[in-house]
C-alpha positions in Angstrom: -17.3 5.6 -9.0 -16.4 2.6 -6.9 -13.4 1.3 -5.0 -11.7 -2.1 -4.7 -9.6 -2.2 -1.6 -7.1 -5.0 -1.5 -5.7 -6.4 1.8 -3.2 -9.3 2.1 -2.9 -11.0 5.5 -1.1 -13.8 7.3 -1.6 -14.5 11.0 -2.6 -11.0 12.1 -5.4 -11.6 14.6 -4.2 -8.6 16.8 -4.7 -5.9 14.1 -6.9 -7.1 11.3 -10.1 -5.8 13.1 -8.9 -2.2 12.9 -8.3 -2.6 9.1 -11.7 -4.1 8.6 -13.5 -1.5 10.6 -11.8 1.4 8.9 -13.0 0.3 5.5 -16.6 -0.6 6.6 -16.9 2.8 8.4 -16.0 4.9 5.4 -18.7 7.5 4.7 -19.6 6.3 1.2 -22.2 3.8 0.1 -21.4 0.2 0.9 -22.1 -0.8 -2.7 -19.3 1.6 -3.7 -16.7 -0.5 -1.9 -15.5 -4.1 -2.3 -12.9 -5.3 0.2 -10.8 -8.1 -1.3 -8.9 -10.0 1.3 -6.3 -12.6 0.4 -5.2 -14.8 3.3 -2.0 -16.7 2.8 -2.9 -19.5 5.2 -3.4 -18.0 8.7 -3.3 -20.5 11.6 -4.4 -18.1 14.3 -7.8 -16.4 14.7 -7.4 -14.1 11.7 -9.9 -16.0 9.5 -12.4 -16.3 12.3 -12.4 -12.5 12.7 -12.7 -11.9 9.0 -15.6 -14.4 8.7 -17.5 -12.6 11.4 -17.2 -9.3 9.5 -18.0 -11.0 6.2 -21.4 -12.3 7.6 -22.4 -8.7 8.3 -20.8 -7.1 5.3 -21.5 -8.6 1.9 -18.9 -6.3 0.2 -16.1 -8.4 1.8 -14.6 -11.0 -0.6 -12.2 -13.5 1.1 -9.8 -15.7 -0.8 -7.5 -18.2 0.9 -4.3 -18.7 -1.1 -1.8 -20.6 1.0 1.9 -19.5 0.7 1.1 -16.6 -1.7 3.7 -13.9 -1.4 2.5 -10.3 -0.7 2.8 -9.1 -4.3 1.4 -12.3 -5.8 -1.6 -11.8 -3.5 -1.9 -8.2 -4.5 -1.8 -9.1 -8.2 -4.4 -11.7 -7.6 -6.6 -9.2 -5.9 -6.3 -6.7 -8.7 -7.4 -9.4 -11.2 -10.4 -10.3 -9.1 -11.4 -6.6 -8.6 -14.7 -5.5 -10.1 -14.5 -1.7 -9.5 -12.6 1.0 -11.3 -10.4 2.4 -8.6 -7.8 0.4 -6.6 -6.4 1.0 -3.2 -4.1 -1.3 -1.1 -4.5 -1.3 2.7 -2.2 -3.7 4.6 -3.7 -5.7 7.4 -1.6 -3.9 10.0 -3.0 -0.5 8.8 -6.2 1.5 8.8 -7.6 4.6 7.2 -6.8 7.8 9.1 -10.5 8.8 9.3 -13.9 7.8 7.9 -13.7 10.4 5.1 -10.7 9.1 3.2 -12.6 7.4 0.4 -15.2 10.1 -0.1 -12.3 12.6 -0.3 -10.4 10.5 -2.9 -13.6 10.0 -4.8 -14.2 13.8 -5.0 -10.7 14.5 -6.2 -10.8 11.9 -9.0 -14.1 13.5 -10.1 -12.5 17.0 -10.1 -9.3 15.9 -11.7 -10.4 13.7 -14.5 -7.0 13.4 -16.2 -5.3 12.1 -13.0 -4.7 8.4 -12.9 -3.2 8.2 -9.4 -3.7 10.1 -6.1 -1.4 9.9 -3.1 -0.9 11.7 0.3 1.0 11.4 3.6 0.8 8.6 6.1 1.0 8.6 9.9 3.2 5.9 11.5 2.3 4.7 15.0 3.8 2.4 17.5 2.9 -1.2 16.6 1.2 -2.1 19.9 -0.2 1.4 20.6 -2.0 3.1 17.8 -2.4 6.2 19.9 1.4 6.7 20.1 2.6 8.6 17.0 6.2 7.9 15.9 6.4 10.1 12.8 4.7 11.2 9.7 5.8 10.2 6.2 5.2 13.5 4.4 5.4 13.3 0.7 5.2 15.9 -2.1 4.4 16.3 -5.7 7.2 14.1 -7.1 9.0 14.5 -10.3 11.1 11.9 -12.3 14.3 13.2 -10.7 12.9 12.4 -7.3 12.5 8.7 -8.1 16.2 8.6 -9.2 17.0 9.7 -5.6 15.0 6.7 -4.3 12.1 9.0 -3.2 8.6 7.7 -3.7 5.0 8.2 -2.4 3.9 6.2 0.7 2.6 3.1 -1.1 -0.5 2.5 1.0 -1.6 6.1 0.4 -1.9 5.5 -3.3 -5.1 5.1 -5.2 -5.0 4.1 -8.9 -7.4 3.9 -11.7 -7.7 0.2 -12.5 -6.7 0.7 -16.1 -3.2 1.7 -14.9 -2.5 -2.0 -14.3 -3.9 -3.0 -17.6 -1.7 -0.5 -19.4 1.5 -0.9 -17.4 1.5 -4.4 -16.0 1.4 -5.7 -12.4 3.8 -5.8 -9.5 6.9 -7.9 -10.2 6.6 -11.0 -8.0 10.3 -11.8 -8.1 10.7 -9.0 -5.6 9.7 -10.0 -2.1 9.8 -6.7 -0.3 10.3 -3.8 -2.7 8.1 -4.6 -5.6 6.0 -1.6 -4.7 9.1 0.6 -5.2 9.8 -1.0 -8.6 6.2 -0.4 -9.6 6.2 3.2 -8.5 9.6 3.8 -10.2 8.4 2.3 -13.4 4.9 3.7 -13.6 5.0 7.0 -11.7 8.6 7.8 -12.5 9.8 6.4 -15.8 6.4 6.5 -17.6 5.3 9.8 -16.0 1.9 8.6 -15.0 -0.4 11.5 -14.3 -0.6 11.6 -10.5 -1.4 14.2 -7.9 -0.3 14.7 -4.3 -2.6 16.0 -1.7 -1.2 17.3 1.6 -3.6 15.1 3.6 -3.2 12.0 5.6 -5.0 8.9 4.2 -3.5 6.0 6.2 -2.3 5.2 9.7 0.4 2.6 9.5 1.8 0.5 12.3 5.5 0.3 12.7 7.5 -2.9 12.2 6.1 -3.8 8.8 7.9 -6.3 6.5 10.5 -3.9 5.1 11.6 -2.6 8.5 11.2 -5.4 11.0 14.9 -6.4 10.8 18.3 -5.3 9.5 18.2 -8.3 7.2 14.9 -7.2 5.6 16.1 -3.6 5.3 19.2 -4.8 3.4 17.1 -7.1 1.2 14.6 -4.4 0.5 17.3 -2.0 -0.6 19.0 -4.6 -2.7 15.7 -5.0 -4.5 15.5 -1.2 -4.9 18.9 -1.4 -6.6 17.7 -4.2 -8.8 14.6 -2.2 -9.7 16.8 0.4 -11.3 18.7 -2.3 -13.1 15.5 -3.9 -14.4 14.4 -0.6 -15.8 17.8 0.2 -17.3 18.3 3.3 -15.1 21.7 4.3 -13.7 21.5 5.2 -10.0 24.0 6.7 -7.6 24.9 4.4 -4.8 24.8 7.4 -2.4 21.0 7.5 -2.7 20.8 3.7 -1.9 23.0 4.2 1.1 21.0 7.1 2.4 17.8 5.1 2.0 19.3 2.2 4.0 20.5 4.7 6.7 17.0 6.2 6.9 15.4 2.7 7.3 18.0 1.7 10.0 17.3 4.9 11.9 13.6 4.2 11.6 14.2 0.7 13.1 16.0 2.2 16.1 13.1 4.6 16.7 10.6 1.7 16.5 
């Protein structure tokens, strides 16, 4: 069993090192991991840092695709991936500990019918990874949960690669919430066999794309609404409103 971990990045010299280290320090064989990095045209020291890691770790594959959107870059990474399990780790984020991939590997071996695994994530202050803001605790989700705008933490998800072959990729017309649309369509509507583990896989820094401003929160939730429309699902606006409210409160905490 082997993993392809996909990271998209643009001008993130302050945090990319933690992301890189957390993958290289995983307690599985190096040849069981490929780290696919898609840089959208960084002008700071991000590429310099990645290149230093790449010289010492031949499992890093770097692609420079200027002006690629996040989801276009993720789709590109999936197409380039050689291994049979896909994880997405954003450049701000890092694995909770060095045993995440070995744990996920063992669970896929034990649960052969499962096509996706997810967990909880820990959210820390953007400029202080030792300052915990909150935990995003998930659960074993059912279709009705997705209708209420509930979903797993995206970066905690690991998929079998054939999930994308069977169900298609992330919709690139969505700039912020394509991950929600994908989870709604594949995990919710199509009832993909998935399993929740009450563990923490990822530490995520606050202030990501979807929560860094009121404008992005509103755009993200408009795209959530459009995700339901695209999939011909009626949704109550109360759940959209509550999702917006949760994000705004999160922004205030941050």
